[in-house]
N, C-alpha and C positions, 0 to 999 in steps of 0.2 A: 383629421381621419378622413373627412368627407372626399377632400381632394385626393387622397391616398388610394381611397376605394376608387373613387371616380376614374383615376388613371390606371387601374389596376390591369386593365385589358391591353396596357402598352407593357411587353415584355413581362407578363405576370411572375416567372420564376427569377427574374435579374433585376431588383429594385436600382441597382445603380446604372444600368442601363436606362432606366426609366427618366433617371436626374439628367444623364447625359442628353437623351433625345431631346427632353423640355430645354435644357441650356442651349443645346445647339439651334432649335427655332427660336429662343429668345434672341442668340446672337444674329442671327439671318434676319430678325425683323428689320433692322434698319436699312437694309440692302432692299427686301422685298418692296418697304414703303417708296423708297427712292425710286425702283424700277415703276412701280405703281404710277408714280408721280410724272416720269417721263412718258409713259402710256398715256398718260391724260392729257398732258399739255402736247406732247408730238414734240418735244424737244429732246432730243438725243445728244447728250454728252458723253462720248465712247471713253475717252482718256479718265473723267470722272468715275465713270462706271467700272472700269477697269480695275483702276486703284481702290476703289470700294470692295469690289471683289476679291480681290486679293488681300485686302485688308482684313476683310470678315473671313476669309477662309484661315488665315494665318490664327486670327485670334479664336476662332472656333476650335483650331488644332491645340494650341496653349491652353485655353480654357477647357477642352474636355481632358486633358492629359492632368492638369492642376486638379482638376474635380476626382478624378480617377485615382490619385494621389491621397488627396482630402479623406477620400471615403475607404481607403486601405484600412485605417485602424478599426473602422464599424465591422469590416469583413474579418480582422483577427478577433475581434470581440465575440464574432458570432461562433467562430470555430473554438473559441475557448469554451464558451458557453455550452456549445455540443460536448466537449470532452469533459465537461464537470458533470452534465446529464448523463453520461455514457460511465462515469465513475472512472475516467482516465485522468493520470497525473496531467496537471498543467504545469508547462514550464516558465519561461520567464514571460511576465505579465508587463507589457510597457507601460511608463506612466504618461498621463497626458496633462494638459492644463487644466484652467479652471472652466472650459468651455463645455459644450454639452458631449463632446466626444471624450473629453476627460474625465467627465463625470460618468461616464457609460465604462469605459476601462477602470475607473475606480470601483466601480459598481461590479464589474467581472472580478476584480481582484478580492474583493469582500465575498464574492461568491465561491469562489474557488477555495479560498481560504478556509472558509467555514466549510465547505465539503468535504476537502483534506480532513480536517480534523474529526469531524462526524465519522467519516470512514475509517480512521485511524481507532477513533472510539469504539466503534461497532466490531472491528477485526481485535482491537484487544479483547473487548466482552467476549467475543466467540471463541478466541484462542488463549484466554487466560483463565486460569482457576481461581474462582472468586474466595475460595478460603486460605491459600497460601500466596497467590500472587504470582506463580509459576507458570510456565506453559500446563494449559491441560492436554488430554490426549489429543485432539485435534491439532493444537497449536504444535504439540511436538511431532507430530506426523509431517505435517506441513514444511516445519524447520529442517527436519532430517532429510526430506525429499531435495532441498536446497543443498546441504551440506554435501549431500551424496552423491551430487552430479558429478560425471567422469568417472574415473578410476581412484579409488581409495581402500585404504586398509583402517578400519574402524572396528571399534568393540561396541556391542550393545550390551548394557547392563539393567537389569531388571531387579529392583531393591524393595523388599519388603519389610515391615517392622514388626518384630516380633512379638507374639502375644497381644496384639492391638485390640482385639475383643476384649480380651480380660481387663485392659486397661480402661474401656469404656464402660463395661459392667462395673467395676470396682472402683472408678473415680469420677465417672460420668462422662457424658459428651463433650463438654466444656474442657475437661483434661485433655481429651482423645484429640480435641482441636487446636490446643496449646501443642502437644507433640509433634502433629503434622506440620504446624507453621516454623517449629524449632527446626525439624529436620529440613524442610525446605530452606531455610537460612543456611544451614549447614551446608547442603549441596550448591547453593550459587553463590558463598564465600569461598569455600575451600576446595571445588574444583576449578580446572582452569577454564580461562576465558573463552576459549574455543569450545568447550565441551557443553552440549546441552541437555539440559535438565527438564524434566516434567513430571507432572502428577497423573500417573498411569491410570488411577483408579483407587478409591477408598484408601487404605494404607500403602498401599504400592506406587513405587517411583520408578521412572525411566531415565535413563543417562545414557548419552551417545558419546563416543570420545573418539574423534577424528583423528586421523593419522597417527594411530596408536595401535601396538602389538598387545596380545593378550597378557604377556608378562607384565607389561609396564602399566596395563590397565588393571590389573590384579593390585598392584603395589598402589595405585592411585586410590581403587577403591578400599584397599585394607586400611589406609590412613585414615579416610573418612568413617570407615567401620568404628576404629579404635577411638578416634576424636568424639564420636557420638557417644560411645560407650562410657567414657571418662567424663561426659558433661553434666556435672552436679545439679545443672539446672533440670535436666531429664530426670532424675531419680529424686527429687526432691520430695516424694511421696514415700519414698522408701521402695519405689518399683523400678528396679534398672531398665532401661532403653536399650535394646539393642538392634542390629540389623541382621538381616539375611541376604544374599546377592547371588545372580546367576549371571555368567559371561559367556557372549558369542560373539563370535569372528562375523563381520560384515563388510563386504568388498564394495555394493552398489544397491540401490533404492530398490532394484528386483529382487534383491534377498532379505528385504526388510522382515517382511510378514514370516519368513523362514526363521531368520534371525531371532525375531520376537519367541515364535516357538521355542528354537533352543535355549535361548536365556531361560524362559520361563521352565523346561523342564530342568536345568541347572539348578535354579532356586530351589525348584521342589526339592531336589537332592539335597541342597544345602539345610533344608527345613528338616527334612526327613533325618538328617545325621546329626541332631541336635541343636541348629538354628546358630545365630550370631557367627556366621563363616559364609566363605565366598567358594562358589564353584564355578568351576569351566567347564562349556558344553563338552560333552564326550564326542560330538563329532568333528570337533577342529583337531 
């Protein structure tokens, strides 16, 4: 480190130039010594001097090119570390040998993998509901933003568990949690792979059905509603679990908040007319 700091005045922002400069001086040292000898003795041998000069220049050029190439993995490692620090994805990480540069690249690979895993865990924690394991409201909105890029015809569904407060009051919050987890399993297993599912809040769930018209969406949610109503595991305490749902059409993410309001209004209509049913927004 002492020599590193002592030579910092040479190209302070370009470490590789510093190495090249020192190597260039080392390569020319024999030539300088020979010229000094000839000056001291006064015996000039022009042919030898020319040959030595040309050989030194060629060797210097080849040596500088080779050193620059050898330093390129260090430059790549530096850029990869910068990407890791900025939270950016790191692409292909070249593998090195067992030398110093190889160990450096190995360390960068380890740091990149650990950073990517840590970021994924943080994202999952921030966008997943701790109880049910499905997306929370934030994760659902972010995923919906990606799905609704461009022109789409999708349906927004807001689903509410009927009389959920009474379930908590009569059977306890553990029973209520079990109901929430079971409903989440139904949503993930019975809807299509392309559909987005999330816990909107409390006993309310959200579903986005991409590339779907309202009539098709109603049939899909109706099958889900009937499946849950017939699930004997949900009414093992003698209390049937049913769902109410509101549907609204959405064509792009700019309409997301408006579609949520329309779906919520339709959900309120379903609950006010007896629950355990599906309503479509009157604005469609």
